[in-house]
C-alpha positions as a printed Julia matrix, in Angstrom:
631×3 Matrix{Float64}:
  11.73   37.06   18.81
  10.86   35.1    21.91
   7.27   34.59   20.74
   8.22   33.08   17.36
   7.99   29.43   18.35
   8.15   26.3    16.27
   5.98   23.3    16.98
   7.04   19.69   16.62
   4.91   16.96   15.09
   4.7    13.99   17.51
   3.86   11.63   14.61
   6.9    12.41   12.45
   9.17    9.61   11.31
  12.24   11.89   11.38
  14.79   11.87   14.17
  14.38   14.64   16.76
  17.39   16.58   15.46
  16.28   16.26   11.82
  12.73   17.28   12.67
  13.84   20.42   14.56
  16.08   21.35   11.63
  13.15   20.84    9.24
  10.92   23.14   11.28
  13.65   25.79   11.59
  14.21   25.8     7.82
  10.45   26.17    7.23
  10.33   29.11    9.65
  13.31   30.81    8.0
  12.07   30.36    4.42
   8.52   31.49    5.25
   9.7    34.59    7.12
   8.61   33.52   10.61
  12.25   34.18   11.55
  12.9    37.39    9.54
  16.3    38.75    8.54
  17.92   41.04   11.08
  16.4    39.58   14.23
  18.15   37.26   16.57
  17.02   33.65   16.83
  16.27   32.15   20.23
  19.38   31.04   22.08
  20.07   27.33   22.23
  19.1    27.31   25.9
  15.84   29.2    25.34
  14.77   27.14   22.34
  15.62   23.91   24.17
  13.37   25.03   27.05
  10.53   25.93   24.68
  10.69   22.54   22.93
  11.48   20.52   26.07
  14.55   18.93   24.49
  18.2    18.69   25.43
  20.22   21.86   24.78
  22.9    19.83   23.01
  20.3    18.83   20.37
  19.63   22.51   19.58
  23.34   23.26   19.48
  23.81   20.52   16.86
  20.86   21.87   14.82
  22.28   25.4    14.86
  25.72   24.11   13.8
  24.14   22.32   10.85
  22.14   25.41    9.81
  25.3    27.51    9.97
  27.18   25.0     7.79
  24.3    25.03    5.27
  24.17   28.83    5.14
  20.68   29.32    6.53
  21.95   31.28    9.58
  25.11   33.1    10.67
  26.69   33.38   14.1
  27.81   36.83   15.23
  30.29   36.93   18.06
  28.7    38.05   21.34
  25.44   38.89   19.51
  23.85   35.53   18.78
  22.54   33.67   15.75
  20.7    35.42   12.89
  19.02   34.47    9.62
  21.55   34.79    6.83
  20.43   37.74    4.67
  22.47   36.49    1.72
  20.47   33.24    1.73
  17.3    35.14    0.85
  18.85   37.6    -1.62
  18.02   35.36   -4.59
  14.32   35.27   -3.77
  12.77   37.93   -6.0
  10.42   40.25   -4.1
  10.44   38.08   -0.97
   9.8    40.14    2.11
   8.36   37.48    4.4
   4.74   38.57    3.85
   2.04   36.7     1.98
   0.07   38.48   -0.76
  -3.11   39.68    0.92
  -4.83   41.08   -2.16
  -4.66   40.25   -5.86
  -5.82   42.33   -8.76
  -8.58   41.07  -11.01
  -7.58   37.85  -12.76
  -7.64   37.03  -16.45
 -10.79   35.49  -17.9
  -9.53   31.94  -17.68
 -12.81   30.4   -18.87
 -12.15   32.14  -22.22
  -8.49   31.11  -22.33
  -8.91   27.41  -21.49
  -9.64   25.62  -24.78
  -9.93   22.0   -23.75
 -10.83   20.27  -20.51
 -11.1    16.68  -19.41
 -14.67   16.72  -18.1
 -15.97   13.61  -16.41
 -18.07   13.82  -13.29
 -17.61   10.82  -11.06
 -20.52    9.16   -9.31
 -18.21    7.85   -6.59
 -14.96    9.18   -5.12
 -12.9     7.24   -2.6
 -12.95    9.24    0.66
  -9.45   10.52    1.53
  -9.94    9.2     5.06
 -11.11    5.75    3.94
  -8.69    4.0     6.28
 -10.68    5.3     9.25
 -13.73    3.27    8.18
 -13.94   -0.16    9.85
 -15.33   -1.89    6.72
 -13.82   -0.34    3.56
 -14.86   -2.73    0.76
 -12.9    -0.78   -1.85
 -10.87   -2.08   -4.76
  -7.59   -0.53   -5.86
  -6.68    1.1    -2.54
  -4.63   -0.86   -0.05
  -4.33   -1.16    3.69
  -0.83   -0.28    4.82
  -0.12   -3.71    6.28
   0.46   -5.01    2.75
   3.23   -2.62    1.72
   6.69   -4.27    1.47
   8.43   -1.41    3.29
  11.54   -3.33    4.36
  12.21   -4.75    0.9
  11.54   -1.44   -0.85
  13.98    0.35    1.49
  16.66   -2.2     0.64
  16.05   -1.77   -3.09
  16.23    2.02   -2.62
  19.5     1.68   -0.7
  20.99   -0.31   -3.55
  19.83    2.25   -6.12
  21.35    5.13   -4.13
  24.93    3.91   -3.96
  27.49    6.23   -5.57
  28.06    3.87   -8.48
  24.34    3.53   -9.22
  23.7     7.27   -8.95
  26.4     7.92  -11.57
  24.53    5.58  -13.91
  20.98    6.9   -13.59
  21.69   10.58  -12.83
  23.24   11.28  -16.23
  21.21   12.34  -19.25
  19.88    9.32  -21.17
  18.32   11.09  -24.14
  14.82    9.86  -23.25
  15.76    6.2   -22.84
  14.35    4.18  -19.95
  16.5     2.43  -17.38
  17.98   -0.58  -19.23
  18.1    -2.6   -16.01
  14.33   -2.22  -15.45
  13.58   -2.98  -19.11
  15.57   -6.2   -18.83
  13.87   -7.21  -15.57
  10.41   -6.69  -17.09
  11.42   -8.53  -20.26
  12.81  -11.57  -18.44
  10.8   -11.7   -15.18
   7.3   -10.29  -15.73
   6.43  -10.83  -19.4
   7.2   -14.58  -19.52
   4.51  -15.09  -16.85
   1.99  -13.83  -19.38
   3.41  -15.83  -22.27
   4.97  -12.74  -23.88
   8.34  -12.56  -25.59
   9.66   -9.1   -26.43
  12.94   -7.39  -27.21
  14.13   -4.4   -25.22
  13.19   -1.94  -27.98
   9.58   -3.18  -27.81
   9.1    -2.07  -24.16
   8.46    1.45  -22.88
   8.13    2.58  -19.25
   5.3     5.0   -18.44
   4.11    7.0   -15.45
   1.49    4.41  -14.58
  -1.1     2.63  -16.72
  -3.24    5.74  -17.21
  -0.42    7.66  -18.91
   0.12    4.67  -21.17
  -3.54    4.78  -22.19
  -3.37    8.55  -22.76
  -0.3     8.26  -24.97
  -1.78    5.42  -27.02
  -5.07    7.23  -27.45
  -3.32   10.46  -28.41
  -1.27    8.64  -31.06
  -3.83    6.14  -32.41
  -7.16    7.98  -32.09
  -8.62   11.0   -33.88
 -12.07   12.09  -35.02
 -12.16    9.34  -37.68
 -11.38    6.51  -35.23
 -13.89    4.18  -33.6
 -12.87    2.27  -30.49
 -14.76   -0.68  -29.0
 -14.68   -0.73  -25.19
 -16.28   -2.98  -22.59
 -19.62   -1.9   -21.15
 -19.53   -1.83  -18.23
 -15.84   -1.14  -18.32
 -12.95    0.93  -17.02
 -14.01    4.63  -17.28
 -10.45    5.69  -18.15
 -10.84    4.05  -21.57
 -13.8     6.22  -22.53
 -12.24    9.39  -21.13
  -8.98    9.2   -23.11
 -10.79    8.21  -26.31
 -13.28   11.06  -26.05
 -10.47   13.49  -25.15
  -8.72   12.52  -28.4
 -11.93   13.03  -30.4
 -12.59    9.35  -31.08
 -15.95    7.57  -31.14
 -16.61    5.12  -28.3
 -18.5     1.93  -29.14
 -19.79    0.26  -25.94
 -19.73   -3.56  -26.14
 -21.61   -5.78  -23.71
 -19.77   -8.13  -21.38
 -21.03  -11.61  -20.49
 -19.71  -14.5   -18.4
 -16.92  -15.1   -20.93
 -15.78  -11.49  -21.16
 -16.14   -8.87  -23.86
 -18.45  -10.07  -26.62
 -17.26  -10.11  -30.22
 -20.35   -8.47  -31.68
 -20.83   -7.06  -35.2
 -20.28   -3.58  -33.72
 -17.01   -4.74  -32.14
 -15.89   -6.18  -35.48
 -16.47   -2.82  -37.2
 -14.29   -0.84  -34.78
 -10.79    0.31  -35.68
  -9.42   -0.45  -32.21
 -10.57   -2.8   -29.45
  -9.66   -1.98  -25.81
 -10.2    -4.82  -23.37
  -9.24   -6.18  -19.93
  -9.29   -9.95  -20.48
  -7.48  -11.01  -17.29
 -10.06   -9.64  -14.87
 -12.63   -7.38  -16.46
 -13.29   -4.18  -14.57
 -15.72   -3.93  -12.82
 -17.26   -7.4   -13.26
 -14.02   -9.34  -12.55
 -14.91  -11.8   -15.33
 -11.97  -13.63  -16.92
 -12.18  -13.87  -20.7
 -12.49  -17.51  -21.73
 -10.0   -19.12  -24.1
 -12.58  -19.57  -26.9
 -13.51  -15.87  -26.62
  -9.84  -14.87  -26.73
  -9.29  -16.82  -29.93
 -12.49  -15.39  -31.4
 -11.37  -11.83  -30.62
  -7.93  -12.37  -32.14
  -9.43  -13.98  -35.25
 -11.78  -11.01  -35.65
  -8.9    -8.57  -35.25
  -6.92  -10.34  -37.97
  -9.9   -10.59  -40.33
 -10.93   -6.95  -39.87
  -7.41   -5.48  -39.59
  -7.98   -4.19  -36.05
  -5.57   -3.15  -33.33
  -6.19   -4.67  -29.89
  -5.12   -2.79  -26.76
  -4.91   -5.32  -23.92
  -4.82   -3.79  -20.44
  -3.69   -6.2   -17.74
  -4.27   -4.5   -14.39
  -3.79   -7.57  -12.18
  -1.57  -10.0   -14.14
  -4.5   -12.47  -13.89
  -4.74  -13.53  -10.26
  -6.93  -16.58  -10.85
  -7.96  -18.43   -7.66
 -10.37  -21.05   -9.0
  -8.55  -22.13  -12.13
  -5.33  -21.83  -14.09
  -4.36  -18.41  -15.52
  -4.88  -17.94  -19.24
  -2.14  -16.62  -21.53
  -2.43  -12.97  -22.46
  -3.85  -11.94  -25.82
  -0.4   -10.59  -26.65
   1.11  -14.0   -25.94
  -1.54  -15.81  -28.0
  -1.4   -13.5   -31.02
   0.64  -14.76  -33.97
   0.56  -11.27  -35.46
   1.91   -7.99  -34.07
  -1.49   -6.36  -33.72
  -1.87   -6.54  -29.9
  -0.51   -3.73  -27.71
  -0.03   -4.89  -24.13
  -0.34   -2.42  -21.23
   0.39   -3.29  -17.62
   2.35   -2.12  -14.61
   3.88   -3.08  -11.33
   1.46   -4.05   -8.58
  -1.26   -1.49   -7.88
  -0.13   -1.65   -4.27
   3.11    0.05   -5.33
   1.5     2.2    -8.02
  -0.06    4.98   -5.88
   3.44    6.12   -4.91
   5.59    4.62   -7.64
   3.42    5.06  -10.75
   5.35    2.78  -13.07
   3.54    1.16  -15.96
   4.8    -0.23  -19.24
   3.75   -0.76  -22.84
   4.77   -3.75  -24.96
   4.31   -3.14  -28.66
   6.16   -3.4   -31.98
   9.14   -1.03  -32.14
   7.32    0.83  -34.93
   4.82    1.85  -32.24
   7.29    2.38  -29.37
   9.46    4.88  -31.27
   6.69    7.43  -32.0
   5.3     6.86  -28.49
   8.64    7.94  -27.04
   8.68   11.06  -29.2
   5.14   11.89  -28.1
   5.95   11.27  -24.44
   8.97   13.6   -24.65
   6.58   16.52  -25.19
   5.4    15.99  -21.59
   8.04   13.98  -19.76
  10.91   12.08  -21.37
  10.55    9.16  -18.98
   9.51    8.41  -15.41
  12.21    9.35  -12.85
  15.22    7.12  -13.41
  15.91    6.74   -9.69
  12.44    5.2    -9.3
  13.06    2.98  -12.31
  16.38    1.76  -10.9
  14.84    1.12   -7.48
  12.07   -0.91   -9.12
  14.7    -2.81  -11.11
  16.51   -3.8    -7.92
  13.18   -4.7    -6.33
  12.72   -7.15   -9.2
  16.3    -8.4    -9.5
  16.65   -9.15   -5.78
  13.58  -11.37   -5.94
  11.48   -9.08   -3.78
   8.83   -8.53   -6.43
   8.23  -12.25   -7.01
   8.02  -12.87   -3.26
   5.79   -9.84   -2.79
   3.4   -10.84   -5.59
   3.19  -14.4    -4.27
   2.4   -13.15   -0.76
  -0.08  -10.65   -2.16
  -1.72  -13.37   -4.25
  -2.13  -15.62   -1.21
  -3.47  -12.79    0.95
  -5.95  -11.59   -1.68
  -7.02  -15.16   -2.34
  -7.88  -15.57    1.36
  -9.74  -12.26    1.4
 -11.56  -12.92   -1.88
 -12.72  -16.38   -0.78
 -13.77  -14.94    2.61
 -15.81  -12.28    0.79
 -17.32  -14.85   -1.55
 -18.39  -17.04    1.37
 -19.77  -14.12    3.35
 -21.77  -12.83    0.38
 -23.16  -16.3    -0.29
 -24.1   -16.82    3.37
 -25.55  -13.41    4.26
 -26.59  -11.76    0.99
 -28.0   -14.76   -0.91
 -31.63  -13.54   -0.89
 -30.69   -9.99   -1.88
 -28.03   -9.97   -4.61
 -26.86  -11.59   -7.8
 -23.09  -11.89   -8.22
 -21.24  -11.9   -11.52
 -19.28  -15.15  -11.96
 -15.58  -14.61  -11.28
 -12.53  -16.84  -11.07
 -10.42  -14.41   -9.07
  -9.34  -10.81   -8.86
  -9.87   -8.52   -5.93
 -13.57   -7.62   -6.1
 -17.07   -8.97   -6.58
 -19.69   -7.28   -8.74
 -23.19   -7.37   -7.24
 -26.68   -6.49   -8.41
 -29.54   -5.69   -6.03
 -33.24   -5.47   -6.81
 -34.57   -2.55   -8.84
 -36.21   -0.91   -5.82
 -32.87   -0.35   -4.06
 -31.23    3.04   -4.68
 -27.53    2.1    -4.67
 -26.46    5.73   -4.28
 -28.52    6.01   -1.12
 -27.36    2.56    0.0
 -23.72    3.67   -0.33
 -24.38    6.82    1.73
 -26.25    4.9     4.42
 -23.53    2.24    4.5
 -20.81    4.89    4.89
 -22.72    6.31    7.88
 -22.35    2.85    9.46
 -18.66    2.6     8.65
 -19.12    0.46    5.5
 -17.71    1.67    2.18
 -19.09    0.14   -1.03
 -18.57    1.38   -4.58
 -21.55    2.2    -6.84
 -20.5     1.43  -10.39
 -22.6     3.7   -12.56
 -19.32    5.33  -13.66
 -18.35    2.1   -15.4
 -21.36    2.16  -17.78
 -21.57    4.23  -20.94
 -25.08    5.06  -19.77
 -24.79    5.68  -16.03
 -28.48    4.97  -15.56
 -27.82    1.38  -16.62
 -25.71    0.79  -13.52
 -28.06    2.14  -10.88
 -28.6    -1.27   -9.24
 -24.99   -2.41   -9.16
 -22.11   -2.02   -6.74
 -18.71   -3.56   -6.05
 -17.16   -5.04   -2.95
 -13.35   -5.07   -2.98
 -10.83   -6.76   -0.72
  -7.59   -4.84   -1.23
  -8.47   -2.39    1.51
 -10.02   -4.53    4.26
  -8.34   -7.18    6.46
  -9.72  -10.69    6.19
 -10.97  -10.75    9.77
 -13.33   -7.8     9.16
 -14.96   -9.08    5.97
 -17.57  -11.37    7.5
 -18.85   -8.84   10.03
 -18.96   -6.08    7.42
 -21.04   -8.18    5.01
 -23.34   -9.22    7.87
 -24.01   -5.56    8.7
 -24.48   -4.77    5.01
 -27.22   -7.43    4.83
 -29.22   -5.71    7.56
 -28.85   -2.39    5.76
 -29.94   -3.75    2.36
 -32.95   -5.38    3.96
 -33.9    -2.1     5.66
 -33.83   -0.05    2.42
 -35.44   -2.67    0.15
 -39.18   -2.5    -0.49
 -39.22   -6.2    -1.38
 -39.44   -8.17    1.82
 -37.49  -11.33    2.51
 -39.18  -13.94    4.65
 -38.24  -14.13    8.3
 -38.97  -17.0    10.67
 -41.89  -15.06   12.13
 -43.76  -14.84    8.8
 -42.36  -17.86    6.95
 -44.83  -19.81    4.84
 -44.79  -23.54    5.45
 -44.48  -25.87    8.41
 -41.79  -25.38   11.03
 -40.32  -28.82   11.77
 -39.46  -30.28   15.17
 -36.33  -32.34   15.79
 -37.85  -35.72   14.94
 -39.65  -34.28   11.92
 -36.38  -32.85   10.65
 -34.75  -36.27   10.8
 -37.61  -38.0     9.0
 -37.93  -35.36    6.26
 -34.23  -34.52    5.61
 -32.24  -37.7     6.21
 -31.36  -39.46    2.96
 -32.34  -36.42    0.88
 -30.34  -34.06   -1.3
 -30.7   -30.28   -1.09
 -30.45  -28.4    -4.38
 -29.41  -24.93   -3.21
 -28.85  -21.62   -4.95
 -25.49  -19.88   -4.69
 -25.18  -16.11   -4.8
 -22.7   -16.19   -7.67
 -24.91  -18.4    -9.86
 -23.33  -21.84   -9.65
 -25.44  -24.93   -8.82
 -24.95  -26.66   -5.48
 -26.08  -30.07   -4.17
 -25.83  -31.22   -0.54
 -26.29  -34.88    0.36
 -27.79  -35.28    3.87
 -26.81  -38.82    4.76
 -28.69  -40.88    7.34
 -25.48  -41.48    9.33
 -25.1   -37.76   10.07
 -22.59  -37.0     7.32
 -22.82  -34.15    4.78
 -21.33  -34.03    1.3
 -21.49  -30.82   -0.67
 -20.69  -30.21   -4.34
 -20.77  -26.74   -5.88
 -20.01  -25.54   -9.38
 -20.78  -26.84  -12.84
 -17.9   -29.32  -12.63
 -18.17  -29.9    -8.86
 -14.99  -27.84   -8.51
 -15.79  -26.78   -4.94
 -16.5   -29.74   -2.66
 -16.7   -30.07    1.1
 -17.78  -32.56    3.74
 -19.25  -32.14    7.19
 -21.69  -33.46    9.74
 -25.23  -32.73   10.89
 -27.18  -33.38   14.09
 -30.24  -32.28   16.02
 -30.33  -30.05   19.12
 -33.91  -29.68   20.31
 -35.8   -28.09   17.42
 -32.63  -26.96   15.66
 -30.97  -28.65   12.7
 -27.22  -28.21   13.21
 -24.41  -28.58   10.72
 -20.67  -28.03   10.55
 -18.66  -28.05    7.35
 -14.93  -28.62    7.13
 -14.41  -25.4     5.14
 -17.75  -23.96    4.09
 -19.47  -21.48    6.4
 -16.1   -20.87    8.1
 -16.06  -24.43    9.49
 -18.31  -23.28   12.33
 -21.28  -25.06   13.82
 -24.55  -23.47   12.72
 -27.99  -23.89   14.33
 -31.03  -23.45   12.11
 -34.8   -23.55   12.24
 -36.2   -25.62    9.37
 -39.42  -24.67    7.56
 -40.8   -26.95    4.86
 -43.25  -25.88    2.17
 -44.0   -28.91   -0.01
 -40.53  -29.83   -1.28
 -39.03  -26.39   -0.58
 -36.89  -26.23    2.57
 -35.91  -22.96    4.27
 -33.17  -22.47    6.87
 -33.42  -19.58    9.35
 -30.62  -18.69   11.76
 -31.09  -18.16   15.49
 -32.02  -14.52   14.83
 -34.82  -15.68   12.52
 -33.1   -14.49    9.32
 -33.41  -16.52    6.11
 -29.97  -17.99    5.39
 -30.58  -20.74    2.87
 -33.37  -22.18    0.74
 -33.62  -24.94   -1.8
 -35.38  -27.98   -3.19
 -35.39  -31.38   -1.47
 -35.07  -34.41   -3.76
 -34.44  -38.07   -3.06
 -30.73  -38.81   -3.26
 -31.33  -41.97   -5.31
 -33.12  -39.96   -8.03
 -30.53  -37.18   -8.18
 -28.49  -39.01  -10.81
 -31.4   -38.76  -13.27
 -31.76  -35.0   -12.72
 -30.15  -33.0   -15.52
 -27.79  -30.1   -14.83
 -30.28  -27.7   -16.44
 -33.04  -28.93  -14.12
 -30.75  -28.55  -11.1
 -29.82  -25.01  -12.07
 -33.44  -24.12  -12.81
 -34.47  -25.46   -9.4
 -31.81  -23.49   -7.55
 -32.56  -20.27   -9.45
 -36.26  -20.77   -8.77
 -35.72  -21.11   -5.02
 -33.64  -17.94   -4.98
 -36.5   -16.04   -6.62
 -38.89  -17.37   -4.0
 -36.69  -15.99   -1.22
 -38.01  -12.55   -2.12
 -41.6   -13.59   -2.85
 -42.0   -15.87    0.16
 -44.07  -18.45   -1.68
 -43.81  -21.41   -4.01
 -46.58  -20.24   -6.27
């Protein structure tokens, strides 16, 4: 028995004594320490593991108390044969051969078949630049607060409450916390019998689809949109009606009006991150009322809006009970916790509970009670606020980096918040290959063909998320991604070496730029105007309502035009070569890369320039970044 060693894991979170006990139990149950043979003495095992003998003595005493081993006077310690008597056919040996199996392909009647274009690598945390959405770096997890909530839920009094049979009912404490703490944020009022806890959002969608959808049902879904919608509808035999999404969210088209059910993500549309406008929300609800439709509203992110005020949910806006609201606790908690919830009329909740009982009566009540304490102690509110601030910083950092480095290469869907940006590259770029090449450089991006009803329609799109990458890595990752996109694109972007136009000297820069206004493109489509004042001051206004403004200064260093914004471009001093082609200016960084391009106009005539003309000018200059001319 001397050779039957156990090996300790140096990365375990268990105490030394608990870890040795764990390994001993594993060895006993698996037959490494078989019945009838003596275990190593405490002295011998302590020597083998390089631990104190007293630690092994305590482990052996615990194993004896638990019945795993027995102590025989003057003989030693042995595996307890009675402990293994209840294990049918267990002899300590694994099955080495199996007879021919049944023909399972004939037996299996129904499968959920959906091949994914992209799978998150299981080792994604080892990549330096993981621009993924929906997976989270461990620094964000509220471990201390969750442990305290768990401690509260595991007191004797609490265990007596949630450990008894509830007949399929959810934890009343969690229901009340959701009803009074979470739903009012979204403008929703509901009674306790109108709320049901689920094992995550996806189970909620499966239950609803199973109950509401059959072969006669048509369901309108966003296109592009969350693939889980299409999968559960198709699995239930329903007909999927893809509906286009624009800058205001899901469109209310004639096809959408004809559907029996509408599934939508108005808070932050997946994958485009577009927030449904208030007029569109009212239009959708009016259509649902007129055409007697049911609306399933899925709120993945509780509307984290960074550039404007959050909108009320469709459920909160609806005067009729025809909106079913689906949401959950933060996705950061969801991978381990998996708690979602449905808010619907009690006439819907009751049959949903009966349907759920065929699989699982309810999510584990100890998890529900822990989540309830997490909410009641104020940890959830604090956590969400911290998460909101952190994701806001990351999202704005990503937005700035994309605008600075990727301006000539991508179009970005307008977004007011969320945790990702949706980008389109030119038709000649193979996004699948781009993702593979990026991963080889430590950059993870997500192709989004899976989000389209026709995967071919999404071949030139990808997402950059911020839930998985620290703020300080975002800029460098986007900078490296620029070089990669440029290397795989057949369309060439001008560099300083081949730029068309006249490269200006210091004095020429002053005479041509001072007192002018730059009309610049922005990667995410908004107009931008920069006043270059003769006294060395800069004033920038971006957005249709000038909602993003900044000030700064400019100066000349040799042949470089230099500028520093208060916030924009990270508040850092930048040095640029200036090339002028008629009234088109181009800024190249010190590496000769095109960073910015726009139209120069006289500041005193800017007031007479319409917003449409400004936007047309900025869009035109962005197109010329790829063509390299003003023709």
